N, C-alpha and C positions, 0 to 999 in steps of 0.2 A: 404307286401303277393297277391300272382297272385291272379285270375279270369276270368271268360272266360265271365259273365254274363256282357251285354254291356246294363248299364241301359238305357230305354226308358221310352217316359210318358212326360205329361206336365213338361214347366217351367213356373214359376211363380217370378214375379221379377219387387218392390215397386219402383227400381233405391236404397234401401239400402242393402233390405236382400230379398235374394231368395230363394230359396227353390222347390228343383229341385228334382228329382230320387235315393238314394242312389246311390253310386259307390262301388269297394270294395276299393277301401281307404277310403272312412271313417269304416269300418271293427270296429280298434282300437280307434275309436271314440266312436265308440256303444259298446265298449266293456266296458270303463272308464266307461263312463254314466253311465250302469248299476247299476255303482259300489254304485254310491249314491242310501242309501234305498232309498230314495223315488219314485226312479221310477220305480220298482220290483212294487211296495204297489197300485200304480196308472195306470200303465198298465200291459200290459200283458209281461213282458218283463222278464225274468227273472233276479234274481239276480245272480249275481259273472259269468258272460257272460265271456267266453271267447273269444279270438283275433277269433277266429280260427270259432268259437260259431255264432258271431257275421259272419261274412261273409255267413256264409253257410244263417244265417237269410233272408242276404242282394239279396244273390241272388236268394231265395225265396216267396221276397214280387217281384222283377222286373220279375217274374218271372207270379206273381201274378195280373200285367197287365195287359193280356193281356182281365181277367177275369171284368176290368175297378173298379179292388182292389190296393188302392196307399202307399204307402208310399214316404214321401219324407221329404228329409231334408233341414232344415234351414244351407243359407251360408252367411254370411258376401258380401260384394262389396268390392272392391277397398278401399274402402270412406269409411267403415264401421265396427265399427268390435262388435260381439254380446256377449254382458258383458258374465262372466261365472260363474254361479252358486256362490254364500260363499265366494267371490275378488276372486276367484282361475283366474293366468293368462290363 
């Protein structure tokens, strides 16, 4: 999935976990996450989000950073792994 959106913004890291702006390559994980019924229930994300819709959402979020509105992805470093919900790898 290709995108011209280049994220800019804060990157915060504790050494184990990093918060960073979403990237185009995160679209598939965003779409998969929105299949979890808890995500749309407690966020403004729609359920059954397609990968293309997720990419459009990421691009909009990155554009909004210019106005000080941030959406950050949580990522694990090479030495740590973020546990998945409900025991999924």
